Chimera marker file (.cmm) of the C-alpha trace (Angstrom):
<marker_set name="trace">
<marker id="1" x="89.055" y="83.461" z="124.848" r="1" g="1" b="0" radius="0.5"/>
<marker id="2" x="92.418" y="84.994" z="125.657" r="1" g="1" b="0" radius="0.5"/>
<marker id="3" x="95.578" y="83.022" z="124.947" r="1" g="1" b="0" radius="0.5"/>
<marker id="4" x="96.839" y="81.276" z="128.089" r="1" g="1" b="0" radius="0.5"/>
<marker id="5" x="100.556" y="81.270" z="128.902" r="1" g="1" b="0" radius="0.5"/>
<marker id="6" x="102.512" y="78.028" z="129.039" r="1" g="1" b="0" radius="0.5"/>
<marker id="7" x="103.295" y="76.515" z="132.428" r="1" g="1" b="0" radius="0.5"/>
<marker id="8" x="106.782" y="78.039" z="132.461" r="1" g="1" b="0" radius="0.5"/>
<marker id="9" x="105.494" y="81.512" z="131.562" r="1" g="1" b="0" radius="0.5"/>
<marker id="10" x="102.699" y="81.213" z="134.105" r="1" g="1" b="0" radius="0.5"/>
<marker id="11" x="105.206" y="80.333" z="136.828" r="1" g="1" b="0" radius="0.5"/>
<marker id="12" x="107.333" y="83.336" z="135.902" r="1" g="1" b="0" radius="0.5"/>
<marker id="13" x="104.174" y="85.487" z="136.044" r="1" g="1" b="0" radius="0.5"/>
<marker id="14" x="103.118" y="83.934" z="139.357" r="1" g="1" b="0" radius="0.5"/>
<marker id="15" x="106.400" y="84.889" z="141.032" r="1" g="1" b="0" radius="0.5"/>
<marker id="16" x="106.233" y="88.482" z="139.804" r="1" g="1" b="0" radius="0.5"/>
<marker id="17" x="107.583" y="88.435" z="136.266" r="1" g="1" b="0" radius="0.5"/>
<marker id="18" x="105.954" y="89.948" z="133.223" r="1" g="1" b="0" radius="0.5"/>
<marker id="19" x="104.432" y="88.179" z="130.254" r="1" g="1" b="0" radius="0.5"/>
<marker id="20" x="104.811" y="89.125" z="126.582" r="1" g="1" b="0" radius="0.5"/>
<marker id="21" x="102.267" y="91.642" z="125.240" r="1" g="1" b="0" radius="0.5"/>
<marker id="22" x="100.222" y="88.953" z="123.492" r="1" g="1" b="0" radius="0.5"/>
<marker id="23" x="99.010" y="87.790" z="126.939" r="1" g="1" b="0" radius="0.5"/>
<marker id="24" x="97.685" y="91.214" z="127.992" r="1" g="1" b="0" radius="0.5"/>
<marker id="25" x="94.044" y="90.145" z="127.611" r="1" g="1" b="0" radius="0.5"/>
<marker id="26" x="94.675" y="87.070" z="129.769" r="1" g="1" b="0" radius="0.5"/>
<marker id="27" x="96.506" y="89.149" z="132.409" r="1" g="1" b="0" radius="0.5"/>
<marker id="28" x="93.654" y="91.670" z="132.503" r="1" g="1" b="0" radius="0.5"/>
<marker id="29" x="91.099" y="88.902" z="132.980" r="1" g="1" b="0" radius="0.5"/>
<marker id="30" x="93.272" y="87.160" z="135.579" r="1" g="1" b="0" radius="0.5"/>
<marker id="31" x="93.673" y="90.320" z="137.669" r="1" g="1" b="0" radius="0.5"/>
<marker id="32" x="90.180" y="91.776" z="137.304" r="1" g="1" b="0" radius="0.5"/>
<marker id="33" x="87.882" y="88.823" z="136.594" r="1" g="1" b="0" radius="0.5"/>
<marker id="34" x="85.777" y="86.872" z="139.073" r="1" g="1" b="0" radius="0.5"/>
<marker id="35" x="87.727" y="85.407" z="142.000" r="1" g="1" b="0" radius="0.5"/>
<marker id="36" x="90.858" y="87.438" z="141.236" r="1" g="1" b="0" radius="0.5"/>
<marker id="37" x="91.516" y="87.859" z="144.988" r="1" g="1" b="0" radius="0.5"/>
<marker id="38" x="91.705" y="84.106" z="145.491" r="1" g="1" b="0" radius="0.5"/>
<marker id="39" x="94.106" y="83.718" z="142.562" r="1" g="1" b="0" radius="0.5"/>
<marker id="40" x="96.289" y="86.554" z="143.891" r="1" g="1" b="0" radius="0.5"/>
<marker id="41" x="96.404" y="84.991" z="147.363" r="1" g="1" b="0" radius="0.5"/>
<marker id="42" x="97.270" y="81.634" z="145.797" r="1" g="1" b="0" radius="0.5"/>
<marker id="43" x="100.176" y="83.139" z="143.885" r="1" g="1" b="0" radius="0.5"/>
<marker id="44" x="101.504" y="84.676" z="147.088" r="1" g="1" b="0" radius="0.5"/>
<marker id="45" x="101.227" y="81.306" z="148.807" r="1" g="1" b="0" radius="0.5"/>
<marker id="46" x="103.730" y="79.928" z="146.262" r="1" g="1" b="0" radius="0.5"/>
<marker id="47" x="106.411" y="81.800" z="148.204" r="1" g="1" b="0" radius="0.5"/>
<marker id="48" x="105.477" y="79.902" z="151.381" r="1" g="1" b="0" radius="0.5"/>
<marker id="49" x="105.655" y="76.389" z="149.909" r="1" g="1" b="0" radius="0.5"/>
<marker id="50" x="109.408" y="75.826" z="150.353" r="1" g="1" b="0" radius="0.5"/>
<marker id="51" x="109.555" y="77.104" z="153.969" r="1" g="1" b="0" radius="0.5"/>
<marker id="52" x="106.496" y="75.023" z="154.860" r="1" g="1" b="0" radius="0.5"/>
<marker id="53" x="108.037" y="71.876" z="153.376" r="1" g="1" b="0" radius="0.5"/>
<marker id="54" x="111.286" y="72.638" z="155.190" r="1" g="1" b="0" radius="0.5"/>
<marker id="55" x="109.474" y="73.049" z="158.505" r="1" g="1" b="0" radius="0.5"/>
<marker id="56" x="107.594" y="69.803" z="158.038" r="1" g="1" b="0" radius="0.5"/>
<marker id="57" x="110.867" y="67.920" z="157.403" r="1" g="1" b="0" radius="0.5"/>
<marker id="58" x="112.573" y="69.163" z="160.570" r="1" g="1" b="0" radius="0.5"/>
<marker id="59" x="112.981" y="66.716" z="163.430" r="1" g="1" b="0" radius="0.5"/>
<marker id="60" x="110.719" y="67.076" z="166.427" r="1" g="1" b="0" radius="0.5"/>
<marker id="61" x="107.138" y="66.485" z="167.470" r="1" g="1" b="0" radius="0.5"/>
<marker id="62" x="104.664" y="66.527" z="164.596" r="1" g="1" b="0" radius="0.5"/>
<marker id="63" x="102.337" y="68.952" z="166.402" r="1" g="1" b="0" radius="0.5"/>
<marker id="64" x="105.045" y="71.592" z="166.690" r="1" g="1" b="0" radius="0.5"/>
<marker id="65" x="105.979" y="71.214" z="163.019" r="1" g="1" b="0" radius="0.5"/>
<marker id="66" x="102.326" y="71.573" z="161.999" r="1" g="1" b="0" radius="0.5"/>
<marker id="67" x="101.852" y="74.687" z="164.141" r="1" g="1" b="0" radius="0.5"/>
<marker id="68" x="105.010" y="76.239" z="162.704" r="1" g="1" b="0" radius="0.5"/>
<marker id="69" x="103.841" y="75.483" z="159.163" r="1" g="1" b="0" radius="0.5"/>
<marker id="70" x="100.443" y="77.037" z="159.920" r="1" g="1" b="0" radius="0.5"/>
<marker id="71" x="102.158" y="80.129" z="161.287" r="1" g="1" b="0" radius="0.5"/>
<marker id="72" x="104.181" y="80.466" z="158.074" r="1" g="1" b="0" radius="0.5"/>
<marker id="73" x="100.985" y="79.952" z="156.039" r="1" g="1" b="0" radius="0.5"/>
<marker id="74" x="98.961" y="82.642" z="157.803" r="1" g="1" b="0" radius="0.5"/>
<marker id="75" x="101.418" y="85.480" z="157.114" r="1" g="1" b="0" radius="0.5"/>
<marker id="76" x="101.472" y="85.318" z="153.300" r="1" g="1" b="0" radius="0.5"/>
<marker id="77" x="97.778" y="84.519" z="153.192" r="1" g="1" b="0" radius="0.5"/>
<marker id="78" x="96.998" y="87.624" z="155.247" r="1" g="1" b="0" radius="0.5"/>
<marker id="79" x="99.200" y="89.781" z="153.013" r="1" g="1" b="0" radius="0.5"/>
<marker id="80" x="97.570" y="88.382" z="149.886" r="1" g="1" b="0" radius="0.5"/>
<marker id="81" x="94.063" y="89.069" z="151.114" r="1" g="1" b="0" radius="0.5"/>
<marker id="82" x="94.674" y="92.355" z="152.941" r="1" g="1" b="0" radius="0.5"/>
<marker id="83" x="96.774" y="94.038" z="150.246" r="1" g="1" b="0" radius="0.5"/>
<marker id="84" x="95.267" y="92.374" z="147.185" r="1" g="1" b="0" radius="0.5"/>
<marker id="85" x="94.093" y="95.634" z="145.591" r="1" g="1" b="0" radius="0.5"/>
<marker id="86" x="97.537" y="97.235" z="145.795" r="1" g="1" b="0" radius="0.5"/>
<marker id="87" x="99.284" y="94.100" z="144.570" r="1" g="1" b="0" radius="0.5"/>
<marker id="88" x="96.849" y="93.789" z="141.665" r="1" g="1" b="0" radius="0.5"/>
<marker id="89" x="97.266" y="97.434" z="140.655" r="1" g="1" b="0" radius="0.5"/>
<marker id="90" x="101.060" y="97.079" z="140.719" r="1" g="1" b="0" radius="0.5"/>
<marker id="91" x="100.919" y="93.960" z="138.569" r="1" g="1" b="0" radius="0.5"/>
<marker id="92" x="98.573" y="95.619" z="136.066" r="1" g="1" b="0" radius="0.5"/>
<marker id="93" x="100.895" y="98.630" z="135.759" r="1" g="1" b="0" radius="0.5"/>
<marker id="94" x="103.844" y="96.257" z="135.431" r="1" g="1" b="0" radius="0.5"/>
<marker id="95" x="102.153" y="94.870" z="132.299" r="1" g="1" b="0" radius="0.5"/>
<marker id="96" x="101.322" y="98.340" z="130.969" r="1" g="1" b="0" radius="0.5"/>
<marker id="97" x="97.610" y="98.054" z="131.815" r="1" g="1" b="0" radius="0.5"/>
<marker id="98" x="95.487" y="100.525" z="133.735" r="1" g="1" b="0" radius="0.5"/>
<marker id="99" x="94.047" y="99.400" z="137.075" r="1" g="1" b="0" radius="0.5"/>
<marker id="100" x="90.277" y="99.624" z="137.441" r="1" g="1" b="0" radius="0.5"/>
<marker id="101" x="88.946" y="102.780" z="139.047" r="1" g="1" b="0" radius="0.5"/>
<marker id="102" x="86.169" y="103.015" z="141.565" r="1" g="1" b="0" radius="0.5"/>
<marker id="103" x="85.089" y="100.508" z="144.193" r="1" g="1" b="0" radius="0.5"/>
<marker id="104" x="85.912" y="96.860" z="143.673" r="1" g="1" b="0" radius="0.5"/>
<marker id="105" x="82.771" y="94.920" z="142.661" r="1" g="1" b="0" radius="0.5"/>
<marker id="106" x="83.920" y="91.790" z="144.593" r="1" g="1" b="0" radius="0.5"/>
<link id1="1" id2="2" r="1" g="1" b="0" radius="0.2"/>
<link id1="2" id2="3" r="1" g="1" b="0" radius="0.2"/>
<link id1="3" id2="4" r="1" g="1" b="0" radius="0.2"/>
<link id1="4" id2="5" r="1" g="1" b="0" radius="0.2"/>
<link id1="5" id2="6" r="1" g="1" b="0" radius="0.2"/>
<link id1="6" id2="7" r="1" g="1" b="0" radius="0.2"/>
<link id1="7" id2="8" r="1" g="1" b="0" radius="0.2"/>
<link id1="8" id2="9" r="1" g="1" b="0" radius="0.2"/>
<link id1="9" id2="10" r="1" g="1" b="0" radius="0.2"/>
<link id1="10" id2="11" r="1" g="1" b="0" radius="0.2"/>
<link id1="11" id2="12" r="1" g="1" b="0" radius="0.2"/>
<link id1="12" id2="13" r="1" g="1" b="0" radius="0.2"/>
<link id1="13" id2="14" r="1" g="1" b="0" radius="0.2"/>
<link id1="14" id2="15" r="1" g="1" b="0" radius="0.2"/>
<link id1="15" id2="16" r="1" g="1" b="0" radius="0.2"/>
<link id1="16" id2="17" r="1" g="1" b="0" radius="0.2"/>
<link id1="17" id2="18" r="1" g="1" b="0" radius="0.2"/>
<link id1="18" id2="19" r="1" g="1" b="0" radius="0.2"/>
<link id1="19" id2="20" r="1" g="1" b="0" radius="0.2"/>
<link id1="20" id2="21" r="1" g="1" b="0" radius="0.2"/>
<link id1="21" id2="22" r="1" g="1" b="0" radius="0.2"/>
<link id1="22" id2="23" r="1" g="1" b="0" radius="0.2"/>
<link id1="23" id2="24" r="1" g="1" b="0" radius="0.2"/>
<link id1="24" id2="25" r="1" g="1" b="0" radius="0.2"/>
<link id1="25" id2="26" r="1" g="1" b="0" radius="0.2"/>
<link id1="26" id2="27" r="1" g="1" b="0" radius="0.2"/>
<link id1="27" id2="28" r="1" g="1" b="0" radius="0.2"/>
<link id1="28" id2="29" r="1" g="1" b="0" radius="0.2"/>
<link id1="29" id2="30" r="1" g="1" b="0" radius="0.2"/>
<link id1="30" id2="31" r="1" g="1" b="0" radius="0.2"/>
<link id1="31" id2="32" r="1" g="1" b="0" radius="0.2"/>
<link id1="32" id2="33" r="1" g="1" b="0" radius="0.2"/>
<link id1="33" id2="34" r="1" g="1" b="0" radius="0.2"/>
<link id1="34" id2="35" r="1" g="1" b="0" radius="0.2"/>
<link id1="35" id2="36" r="1" g="1" b="0" radius="0.2"/>
<link id1="36" id2="37" r="1" g="1" b="0" radius="0.2"/>
<link id1="37" id2="38" r="1" g="1" b="0" radius="0.2"/>
<link id1="38" id2="39" r="1" g="1" b="0" radius="0.2"/>
<link id1="39" id2="40" r="1" g="1" b="0" radius="0.2"/>
<link id1="40" id2="41" r="1" g="1" b="0" radius="0.2"/>
<link id1="41" id2="42" r="1" g="1" b="0" radius="0.2"/>
<link id1="42" id2="43" r="1" g="1" b="0" radius="0.2"/>
<link id1="43" id2="44" r="1" g="1" b="0" radius="0.2"/>
<link id1="44" id2="45" r="1" g="1" b="0" radius="0.2"/>
<link id1="45" id2="46" r="1" g="1" b="0" radius="0.2"/>
<link id1="46" id2="47" r="1" g="1" b="0" radius="0.2"/>
<link id1="47" id2="48" r="1" g="1" b="0" radius="0.2"/>
<link id1="48" id2="49" r="1" g="1" b="0" radius="0.2"/>
<link id1="49" id2="50" r="1" g="1" b="0" radius="0.2"/>
<link id1="50" id2="51" r="1" g="1" b="0" radius="0.2"/>
<link id1="51" id2="52" r="1" g="1" b="0" radius="0.2"/>
<link id1="52" id2="53" r="1" g="1" b="0" radius="0.2"/>
<link id1="53" id2="54" r="1" g="1" b="0" radius="0.2"/>
<link id1="54" id2="55" r="1" g="1" b="0" radius="0.2"/>
<link id1="55" id2="56" r="1" g="1" b="0" radius="0.2"/>
<link id1="56" id2="57" r="1" g="1" b="0" radius="0.2"/>
<link id1="57" id2="58" r="1" g="1" b="0" radius="0.2"/>
<link id1="58" id2="59" r="1" g="1" b="0" radius="0.2"/>
<link id1="59" id2="60" r="1" g="1" b="0" radius="0.2"/>
<link id1="60" id2="61" r="1" g="1" b="0" radius="0.2"/>
<link id1="61" id2="62" r="1" g="1" b="0" radius="0.2"/>
<link id1="62" id2="63" r="1" g="1" b="0" radius="0.2"/>
<link id1="63" id2="64" r="1" g="1" b="0" radius="0.2"/>
<link id1="64" id2="65" r="1" g="1" b="0" radius="0.2"/>
<link id1="65" id2="66" r="1" g="1" b="0" radius="0.2"/>
<link id1="66" id2="67" r="1" g="1" b="0" radius="0.2"/>
<link id1="67" id2="68" r="1" g="1" b="0" radius="0.2"/>
<link id1="68" id2="69" r="1" g="1" b="0" radius="0.2"/>
<link id1="69" id2="70" r="1" g="1" b="0" radius="0.2"/>
<link id1="70" id2="71" r="1" g="1" b="0" radius="0.2"/>
<link id1="71" id2="72" r="1" g="1" b="0" radius="0.2"/>
<link id1="72" id2="73" r="1" g="1" b="0" radius="0.2"/>
<link id1="73" id2="74" r="1" g="1" b="0" radius="0.2"/>
<link id1="74" id2="75" r="1" g="1" b="0" radius="0.2"/>
<link id1="75" id2="76" r="1" g="1" b="0" radius="0.2"/>
<link id1="76" id2="77" r="1" g="1" b="0" radius="0.2"/>
<link id1="77" id2="78" r="1" g="1" b="0" radius="0.2"/>
<link id1="78" id2="79" r="1" g="1" b="0" radius="0.2"/>
<link id1="79" id2="80" r="1" g="1" b="0" radius="0.2"/>
<link id1="80" id2="81" r="1" g="1" b="0" radius="0.2"/>
<link id1="81" id2="82" r="1" g="1" b="0" radius="0.2"/>
<link id1="82" id2="83" r="1" g="1" b="0" radius="0.2"/>
<link id1="83" id2="84" r="1" g="1" b="0" radius="0.2"/>
<link id1="84" id2="85" r="1" g="1" b="0" radius="0.2"/>
<link id1="85" id2="86" r="1" g="1" b="0" radius="0.2"/>
<link id1="86" id2="87" r="1" g="1" b="0" radius="0.2"/>
<link id1="87" id2="88" r="1" g="1" b="0" radius="0.2"/>
<link id1="88" id2="89" r="1" g="1" b="0" radius="0.2"/>
<link id1="89" id2="90" r="1" g="1" b="0" radius="0.2"/>
<link id1="90" id2="91" r="1" g="1" b="0" radius="0.2"/>
<link id1="91" id2="92" r="1" g="1" b="0" radius="0.2"/>
<link id1="92" id2="93" r="1" g="1" b="0" radius="0.2"/>
<link id1="93" id2="94" r="1" g="1" b="0" radius="0.2"/>
<link id1="94" id2="95" r="1" g="1" b="0" radius="0.2"/>
<link id1="95" id2="96" r="1" g="1" b="0" radius="0.2"/>
<link id1="96" id2="97" r="1" g="1" b="0" radius="0.2"/>
<link id1="97" id2="98" r="1" g="1" b="0" radius="0.2"/>
<link id1="98" id2="99" r="1" g="1" b="0" radius="0.2"/>
<link id1="99" id2="100" r="1" g="1" b="0" radius="0.2"/>
<link id1="100" id2="101" r="1" g="1" b="0" radius="0.2"/>
<link id1="101" id2="102" r="1" g="1" b="0" radius="0.2"/>
<link id1="102" id2="103" r="1" g="1" b="0" radius="0.2"/>
<link id1="103" id2="104" r="1" g="1" b="0" radius="0.2"/>
<link id1="104" id2="105" r="1" g="1" b="0" radius="0.2"/>
<link id1="105" id2="106" r="1" g="1" b="0" radius="0.2"/>
</marker_set>
């Protein structure tokens, strides 16, 4: 099994940073293994957490705050799912790894 990064390194990786070379096997599995699209969309959703919390803390009717938070959730989720292949390929190249060629088996 590939060495997993610590929580701090994983967070840096999740927001777009690179990991040391010793984690290359883990990165390759993370970005090409089963359910990689869900993990990629989840990492993108990290960027929406602070705006969603901020919207929920604003004054006003709860329904409006919930609808605003859902609106902010849908955008990053759509980007993560629609452009997952391109985002994955960029992240693999960022770590010095080659993206898979051919159709995606998922």
